[in-house]
BALOKE-966005 format. One line per field, with one value per residue (C-alpha): residue number from 1; x negated, y negated, z. Coordinates in steps of 0.05 Angstrom, whole numbers. Each point is the difference from the previous one (the first is absolute). Layout:
<atoms>
setor = c(NUM|...)
east = c(X|...)
north = c(Y|...)
up = c(Z|...)
</atoms>
This chain:
<atoms>
setor = c(1|2|3|4|5|6|7|8|9|10|11|12|13|14|15|16|17|18|19|20|21|22|23|24|25|26|27|28|29|30|31|32|33|34|35|36|37|38|39|40|41|42|43|44|45|46|47|48|49|50|51|52|53|54|55|56|57|58|59|60|61|62|63|64|65|66|67|68|69|70|71|72|73|74|75|76|77|78|79|80|81|82|83|84|85|86|87|88|89|90|91|92|93|94|95|96|97|98|99|100|101|102|103|104|105|106|107|108|109|110|111|112|113|114|115|116|117|118|119|120|121|122|123|124|125|126|127|128|129|130|131|132|133|134|135|136|137|138|139|140|141|142|143|144|145|146|147|148|149|150|151|152|153|154|155|156|157|158|159|160|161|162|163|164|165|166|167|168|169|170|171)
east = c(-3374|42|13|-2|53|-14|-7|-63|6|37|-60|-52|-61|-2|-41|40|66|-23|-30|60|52|-41|-3|74|16|-50|34|65|-21|-25|65|42|-36|10|39|-2|-9|-56|55|37|-66|-13|68|20|65|-4|11|-32|-60|-18|-70|35|0|-16|-65|-13|12|-54|-48|13|-12|-62|-31|28|-36|-63|7|4|-48|-52|-1|22|-25|-65|-14|4|6|66|-10|29|64|57|25|-52|21|20|32|51|38|27|-67|-4|70|-16|-12|-13|21|-37|42|32|-41|-64|26|17|-69|-33|41|-18|-74|7|36|-52|-55|42|4|-76|-12|47|-30|-70|16|23|70|-34|-47|15|1|-64|22|-17|41|70|32|36|-67|-7|52|-24|16|57|34|-14|29|63|6|-9|55|46|-14|3|65|30|-21|30|66|-6|-11|62|40|-36|8|76|9|-37|37|43|-50|-1|-17|-53|-25)
north = c(-2793|-11|65|9|48|6|56|2|-28|41|5|12|41|65|-24|-63|40|53|-50|-48|55|21|-72|-9|61|-24|-67|29|39|-64|-37|52|-17|-77|-25|64|-3|43|44|11|13|56|25|68|2|71|52|56|-41|-44|-21|-34|-69|-64|-4|73|-10|-54|40|63|-40|-33|70|28|-55|17|74|-5|-55|0|74|39|-47|-28|59|-41|20|38|4|-69|12|32|30|51|22|70|5|-58|-8|-67|-28|-53|-25|-11|-71|8|-71|-36|-59|-8|-60|39|60|-48|-31|68|21|-66|13|71|-22|-54|56|48|-54|-12|74|4|-62|30|66|30|31|61|6|62|6|19|36|73|24|-14|24|-66|-36|34|-50|-61|-72|-4|58|-26|-69|32|42|-61|-36|60|4|-73|-5|59|-30|-69|39|25|-71|-21|51|-12|-74|6|46|-51|-64|10|-35|28|-19|16|-66)
up = c(2260|-61|-36|-75|-20|-77|-46|-41|-71|-51|-48|54|-12|39|59|8|-3|51|48|-9|16|61|24|-9|42|54|2|6|63|30|-20|36|65|-3|58|42|75|32|31|-68|-35|46|9|-29|-36|-31|54|-40|-19|62|-26|-62|27|-39|41|-14|-75|-3|40|-43|-64|24|12|-64|-40|42|-15|-73|-17|56|17|-60|-53|30|48|60|74|12|77|13|-41|36|-64|5|72|-10|73|-13|-66|27|22|-55|19|75|19|76|18|-59|-19|-66|-16|12|-41|-59|5|0|-60|-36|13|-26|-63|-16|12|-46|-54|3|-6|-63|-32|5|-32|-65|-1|-28|62|42|75|35|64|-9|58|-27|-62|-14|-8|-67|-27|-38|24|-50|33|71|-17|-29|63|44|-41|8|77|14|-38|37|68|-22|-14|73|24|-34|37|65|-2|-17|57|46|-16|-61|-47|-69|-71|-52|-21)
</atoms>
């Protein structure tokens, strides 16, 4: 898959800018995984954060997208999402032998689902899940948060990849 690492247009409307920046950060995460062996994708390089692997980053971000848009925004089922596992803070990072190829495919599917949700809603629409305070945010706020979190974890991916094999670079 050829990745498009382009910023949104300088004169973009609000929705195009928000979704464009989110898509760019998602693509950077995928790009950082290119060429990794399965062993390296699952190898921990940060002793104090063993769950922070390239595979773990992709798994976590798949579930973050699901949390914000399917659960908090649409009031979907949270029971299948490990982010809501109160017994294990790292549950969404665990990959339990799932290949990087599968994790990337699952992330891609979730991002496409997220894009469909965003396209069908107003930026002013508010989350529907009554059980979580964060669901009181509107879609605009949730998208800004997803840009922030995806960008933060893309930065983690920069560091993890450099520690794995010396690869570095923004784009």
